[in-house]
N, C-alpha and C positions, 0 to 999 in steps of 0.2 A: 589265781593265779590272772588265768584266761582276761577274768573281767579287769584285773589290776594293768593289763599289757591294752587291752583296748581304752579302758581309760584314760592310759597316758599318751597312747595315739590319738584321740580325738582331740585330747590338749594340745598336744602337738601342733596338729593340724590347725585348730583355730587358731591358736599363737600364730601362725603364721599367714591365715587369711585375713586378720581380725583385727590386724595394728591399724590406728589412726595414729598422723601427727597433726598436732596442733601450728596452724600456720602460721603464728605467732611467736610462740617460744619453741619449737620443736620438739618438743618432748612428745614421747610415742606412748601408747597406751594399749591395751586390749580391750577391745569394745563389739561384743556380738551381736548389735545392731542396725541393720543399716538406714542412714541417713534419712532415707522415704520413708520407713518403718517410727522413726523418732517423730519425724512431722506429722503423721496421721495421728501419732499418741498422743502430740503438744496440742496439736487443732479441738482433738477431742476434748482435752485435759481444758484449754483455754474456752472453750462452748460452755462444757460446765460453770467454770468459773462465772463467768458474767451473766449464769440464769441465778446463781445462788448470791452471787454481791450484789450490792447495791452502784449503778454506774453514774459517774459523778456528770452532771450538763454543764458547770460550771464552764464559759465560755474562758477564760482567762486562766483556767488549769490544766484547760484540754489543748489549747493553743500553747501554750509554753509546753508540754510533753511533747506538745506532737513536734514541733520545732526541733526541738532538742535532739528527739527520736529522728528528725528523717535526715540528719546532718550527721549522727554516728551510725545509720540505715548508711550512707554514703562514703563513709570510713570504713565502713565493713567490708564492700562490696562484694566480690564474689567468693571470700571466706565464710560466709553461713548460702551457701550454693541452694535455690528456688525460693529463697525466702521470699514470703506476702507477707511483708510487714503491716503490722497492726500496734496502736500506741494505746489503750485506755486508761482511765483514771476511775478509780474506782474509792466512795466516796465512808470514809474511814478514818477512825484518829489515829488507827494503827500508825507506828513509823514502815513501812513496808513497801518494797519493791522485787516482780519477779521478771523471770524473761522465759519463755519454752520455746521449742525448735519450733522451723519454721516460722521466726521472726516475731512471735506473738509478745509482747510487753504489756505487763501491769504497773502503775505506779499509783499510790495510795496515798491522799490528803495530807494526811496526818505529816508521811517524809517530805511532800512539797515544803508546807510549812518549816520543816528542821533545814533542810536546805534551802539556804538563805540566796542563791543567785545560781546561773542555769550552769555555771563552773561544778561546782558542788554537786548536780543535779547528772550532770552528765558521763561525772567521774562513777555514778553508783547505774547510772543504768549501763552504762559502758561494762561496768563489773557484772552486772547479772546478764549479761549478754556476751560475755565473756566466758561464763560460766556456761553457756549451751554452743558456743563455738568451739571449746574444748570439751566438751562432750562429757561433763562431769558426772551429767545424772546418768547417760546410757554406758559410762565405766563403770556406778555402784551397781547397775541394773546387773550386768554383765558378772561385776564381782559375784552378787549374790543367786543369780543363773548356776555358776558355778560352784559354789558351798550347798549349793542344792542337791547337788550330783552332778558332775561330768556326765557318769551311762546315761543321764535324760537331757542335755544339754542340747545335743543336735537335734533332736525331737523338736523341743521347747523355741530353740530361737527359729527352727524353719515353721515351723506350724499355727503358734500359737504367740506370735506377737502383741494381738488385738484384746483379746481375750481378758475376760473380765478379771485374774488373776493377776495380769501382767500389766493391764490399767492399776491397779492396784498399786505393783510395785513399782512402776511410772510415777506416781502422784508421791510416793514414798520416795525415791529416788531423787527428784526434784525437791526438795526443800528450800522451804521459805514464801510457800502456799496459806495463806489464813484460814482456805477451805480444806485442810488438811488437818485431821487432829494429829497425826503422828508424822513427823518429818527427821529424815536424817541430819542431824549437820554436818557441813560441808569441814573437810578434813584442813588440817593446817595448809596442807600441801595444795588442796585444792582452791584456798582462797588465799594464797600468796599467787597462784597462777592469776586468777580471778583478777587480783588488783593489778597484777602489770599488765594483764590486756584492757583493763577498764581505762586504767591510765591512758594505755596507747590509743585505744579508741577515739577517746575525749581530745588527747591532743592532735589526732589528726584530724578531728573534725573542728579544729579551732581553738579547743576547751583549754584552759589553764590546768594541768592537770596537778598542779598543788592545791587545788582544792581538793583534793581527796584526803588529804592530811587534817585540814580545820574542818571536815567533814566527820570524820572520825575521833577528832579528839572530841567533837559536840557528842558523838555516841556513846564516848568514853564518861563525858560528863553526868547525860541521860542514865548509864549504864548505874554511875555510883550515886546517883540520886536515887536509884531504885531500890539498890541494898540500903541504902539508909534508911529508905523507907517501910521496909523490912521484907524486901525481897517479893512485895507483890507483885501479881501479873499487872502490867501496863503496857499502854499504847507500846513501846519500847520491845517488850519480850519477842515478840516474831520476829522483827529480824535478829537479835540476839541468840534467839536458840539456835541461829542455822550460820551469824555471821559474828562471830569472837570480837568484839572492841575491846583492844588491850594497849600496853606500851609498847608489845613488841609488833604490832600491826603497824602502828605510827612508825616507829624507828626503822623499818623494812619499806614503807612508802617514800620514808625520808631517801634514803640510798637509794631508791629506784630514780630520783628526780633528775641524775645528771645524765640519764640514756633517755628521758622522755622530755625535759624542758625543751630540748633545740627541735625536737619532732612538731611541739607546740609552736614554738618562734619558727619556723618552715614555713605553719598552714595557717598562723593565726590574719595573717594578709589578705586570705582569700576571704577571709569572713567580717573584714572590717568595718565594709557599709552595713552589714546584718546586724542583730539586735546584739547585743553585749553578751561577752563569753566570758567577765570579770566581775565583779563586784560592783557595785548591787547590780542585779538582774531590773533589765526595763518592763513592769509590767507590760503582758499581752492585753491589748485591746480589741483584739477582733476576735468572732465567735471563731470555733470549731467544730466537729463533730466529735462526738465522742469516742469515737474509733476510726484511723485513721490509717488507710493501705498505702505503702508508695512504695515504688519499684525500686530494686538494687542498682549499682552502678560498678563501676571497677574500685577498690581502694585507691585512696591515694601513694601511692609508689613511695616509700621510708624506709630506714633502715632496717631490718630486723631486732629484733632482741637476740644477744646470742642464745644458743638454744640451749637447755639442760638435759642432757640425757639419763635416761634412767638407770 
């Protein structure tokens, strides 16, 4: 009985001290890791991925991802504190992209071929960055730590954030990495929240958020083609394993557009003299390094989406 009371008090203390509020949607969640600890784990994982995966040296691909990434980083501003942005293109036919804490973003060449214009790619990158800013991975890590035993949570959280076990838990929680053999699929709520955030960040950066609809329509087609082929592993399997593509998702995105299209209209003039943010995309002509770090800047003021309370 005494241990039950101790566990209950420990949970109550954690709930009071580890609450995180999403800056875009207003949703609150229980997160046991500090953002500094998350960033450290993200940097370690990103370094490992760069060692294992082939980094693309294609100048057009790198220029495109860096250009879009820089605009989204400006749109995010200080909603991702202490970000040291890096945008890396990986040479792989997989339709995949990911983001890790600290502003580390990876995009695979297979996805670049499917996302035919910059606006489509911006919504995908914004979606992945949305997962990080919403701290979905840290939330799932926190849930796993709690499930493993409340009596051990305090010690695990304070003393062992970066040990091997927590590195493995971090990799598992941040699904969508091609180098991780097992990933946890994002929940429907997480996916919906990241879709909202990705559309907001794309719109703030002057990209048409309606491109998210056309992109996911393509993903549905890819999924159906894969199923007709017997459901064998394909280039689309990595992204679909953690990001379900179905008509419900597309319907939700369409319903979201009245809230985010005005945000796009308010910001598009700021980038009118720059590269096109609507189809067709203008091919990049100048070379860019495989990874580019950019500073953050305050996000463009915008009307927040209506918060959703737990």
